C-alpha positions in Angstrom: 0.0 0.0 0.0 1.5 3.3 -0.9 2.3 6.0 1.7 -0.2 8.8 2.4 2.2 11.4 3.7 3.8 13.8 1.2 7.1 13.3 3.1 7.0 9.6 2.0 5.8 10.2 -1.5 2.1 10.4 -0.9 -0.5 13.1 -1.6 -1.6 14.2 1.9 0.0 16.9 4.1 0.7 16.2 7.8 -2.3 18.3 8.7 -4.6 16.3 6.4 -3.4 13.0 7.9 -4.0 14.4 11.4 -7.6 15.3 10.4 -8.3 11.8 9.0 -6.8 10.0 12.0 -8.5 12.3 14.5 -11.8 11.5 12.8 -11.1 7.8 12.9 -10.2 7.8 16.6 -13.2 10.0 17.5 -15.6 7.9 15.6 -14.3 4.4 16.1 -11.8 4.6 18.9 -12.6 3.2 22.3 -10.0 4.7 24.6 -9.1 2.3 27.4 -11.2 -0.6 26.0 -8.2 -2.9 26.0 -6.5 -1.7 29.2 -7.1 -4.9 31.3 -6.9 -7.3 28.3 -4.0 -8.7 26.4 -5.0 -8.5 22.8 -4.0 -11.3 20.4 -1.1 -10.9 18.0 -1.9 -10.4 14.3 0.3 -13.4 13.4 0.2 -16.7 15.2 3.1 -17.1 17.7 2.8 -20.9 18.1 1.5 -23.9 16.1 -2.2 -24.5 16.6 -3.8 -27.7 17.9 -6.8 -28.7 15.9 -8.2 -31.0 18.7 -8.1 -28.1 21.1 -9.5 -25.8 18.3 -12.6 -28.0 18.0 -13.3 -27.4 21.7 -12.7 -23.6 21.3 -15.0 -23.6 18.3 -17.7 -25.2 20.4 -17.3 -22.6 23.1 -17.0 -19.4 21.0 -18.4 -20.2 17.5 -20.9 -23.1 17.5 -23.8 -21.2 18.9 -24.0 -19.2 15.6 -22.1 -21.4 13.1 -23.4 -24.8 14.2 -21.4 -27.6 16.0 -19.5 -28.6 12.9 -19.4 -25.1 11.3 -22.0 -26.0 8.7 -24.1 -22.9 9.5 -26.9 -22.2 11.9 -29.8 -19.9 12.5 -27.6 -16.9 13.3 -24.6 -17.4 10.8 -23.5 -19.1 7.7 -21.2 -22.1 7.2 -17.6 -21.3 8.2 -16.3 -24.8 7.4 -17.6 -24.8 3.9 -15.0 -26.4 1.5 -15.3 -23.6 -1.0 -14.8 -20.9 1.6 -11.9 -22.7 3.2 -10.2 -23.2 -0.2 -10.3 -19.5 -0.8 -9.2 -18.1 2.6 -5.7 -18.5 4.1 -5.0 -19.3 7.7 -4.0 -15.7 8.2 -7.3 -14.6 6.7 -9.2 -16.9 9.1 -7.2 -15.5 12.0 -8.0 -11.9 10.9 -11.7 -12.7 10.8 -11.6 -14.2 14.3 -9.7 -11.2 15.7 -11.7 -8.5 13.9 -15.1 -10.2 13.5 -17.3 -9.3 10.6 -19.1 -6.1 11.7 -20.7 -6.0 8.2 -22.4 -9.3 9.0 -23.0 -8.8 12.7 -20.3 -11.3 13.5 -18.5 -10.7 16.9 -14.7 -10.4 17.3 -12.4 -12.2 19.7 -13.5 -10.0 22.5 -17.2 -10.2 22.0 -18.0 -13.9 21.3 -18.6 -14.8 24.9 -19.5 -12.0 27.3 -16.7 -11.5 29.8 -14.5 -14.2 28.3 -12.3 -12.9 25.4 -10.5 -15.5 23.3 -6.8 -16.0 24.2 -4.1 -15.8 21.5 -3.7 -19.6 21.7 -7.4 -20.2 21.5 -7.5 -18.1 18.3 -4.5 -20.1 16.9 -6.2 -23.4 17.8 -9.6 -22.6 16.3 -7.8 -21.5 13.0 -5.9 -24.9 13.1 -9.3 -26.7 13.5 -10.8 -24.8 10.6 -7.7 -25.3 8.4 -7.9 -29.0 9.2 -11.4 -29.1 7.6 -10.2 -27.9 4.2 -10.6 -30.3 1.3 -7.7 -32.4 0.2 -7.4 -30.5 -3.0 -7.8 -26.8 -2.4 -8.9 -25.1 -5.5 -10.9 -28.2 -6.5 -13.4 -28.1 -3.7 -16.4 -29.3 -5.7 -16.7 -33.0 -5.7 -19.5 -32.7 -8.3 -17.1 -31.2 -10.8 -14.6 -34.0 -10.1 -17.4 -36.5 -10.7 -18.3 -34.7 -14.0 -14.7 -34.8 -15.1 -14.6 -38.5 -14.3 -17.8 -39.2 -16.3 -16.5 -37.1 -19.2 -13.2 -39.1 -19.2 -15.2 -42.4 -19.2 -17.3 -41.1 -22.1 -14.2 -40.2 -24.1 -12.7 -43.6 -23.4 -15.8 -45.5 -24.5 -16.1 -43.4 -27.7 -12.6 -44.4 -28.9 
């Protein structure tokens, strides 16, 4: 992403940057909201454990996404082959940390009232979700694989 500041080759003056950032903080900033909480790191610090992640998913996510992540009355499927084939582990981690405000999905701090997810719990739930990816990412549709197989059989028979 290119720089915004003129001093770094961008188009905005220091005053313009101050106006933009002040507006962001006044509108979206919650001063002191993380004072007593240790926020998760953007990148995983350890290797996740899928078995522990399944338990974490049950605690924080299943009430909306269903016990296996196939969707529920409050949220869509999160363990969908197509979705998981398209999103990286880092993308999953980002979604857990930031939530999806556009969809009403809570973040790491809001899932369970009074019990924010720990950094390790986030890492583990991402490991569990990643373990549910199809064997051939980019080829998530078994129906298309079946169609290719039938087409190949048809070609073989027509020879």
